N, C-alpha and C positions, 0 to 999 in steps of 0.2 A: 204652793198653789192655794188660791183663796177658796173658801167654802162656797157652796151654792151649786145650782145646776150647771153641768158641763157637757160638752159634746162627748160622745163615746170615743171619738178619735183623739180629742185633746187629752182625755183621761189615759188612754192607751199610750200616747206619746209621753205624757208626764211620768207614768209608771214604768215606761220602757217595756210594754207588753205588746206583742204582735197582735194584729187584727183578729185572727181566728181565736186566739186565746182570750182576747178581750171580749169577744161576742159570747163565748162559752161562759166566761166568768159572770158577765152581766146577766145571761140567761139564768144561771144558778142563783145569783143575788135577787133577781126579780122573782123567781119561784119561791124564795124564802120570804118575800115581802119586804126586803130591806131596801130596795131601790125601785124606781119606776122609770120606764123608758118611753119617751114620746118622740114623734117626728118633730124635727126642727121646723118652725114656722118660716124661717129664712131660707132653708135649704132642705127640701123634702127628701133628699137622699141621705141625710144624716139624722142621728138620734141625739136627744138631750137626756142625760141621766140625772135624776134627782134622788137624794137619799130620803127615805121614808122614816116615820116615827120609830118603827122597829129597828131600822138600820142605824138610827142615831143612838138608840139604846145599846145596840150591839157594839157600836163604835166606842161609846163610853166605857163599856166593859173591857174591850180590847185595850184601850188606853190605860185603864186602871191596872190591867195585867202587865202591860209594858212597864209602867211605873214600879210595880211590885218586883218585876224581874230586874229592873235597873238597880233598885235598892239591894236586892239579893246578890246579884253578880258583880256589882260595882261597889260593894260595901267597903272596899279598901280605900276608896277615895271619898272626899267630902261631897256634900250636896252642891256646893259651889263649884268644885272640880267636875262633877257630873254635868252641871249646866254648861261649863266651858267645853266639855267634850261634845255635848249635843250641838253647841254652836259650831264647833270645828267640823263635826261630821256633816252638819247641814250645809256648811259652806263648801265642803268637798263634793257633796252630792249634787250641788247646783253648778259646779264648775265644769268646764269642758274636758279637762284632762282625765278625771276618773270615769266619766261617762264614756269617753272614747276608749279607754282601756277595757271597760266592761263589754262594750260592743265588739271590740276586737277579740276578746276572749270568747264570747259567745259564737263568733264566726269561725272559730277553729274546729 
């Protein structure tokens, strides 16, 4: 998903988070000053979520931690192999098969 402001519904769909959980999550992130929520100009029933400066800082910290964890837990493979793994995992997460399986598992 590209960066930039997104509707709350689009974010929830992309992240596979139900509406109630998404609202609570945005409430928490907004209280921390990491995101801002505004009514959509095109559809007053929906909200647009934008990441704030503090949220961008936190996101950088999280990405640095993920990189550190990758290096630690995937130390047995080379950086090139880690990049290949990331690409494969990304492709799987964007496909229909894995998403369907996750949704079916949640439904049980």
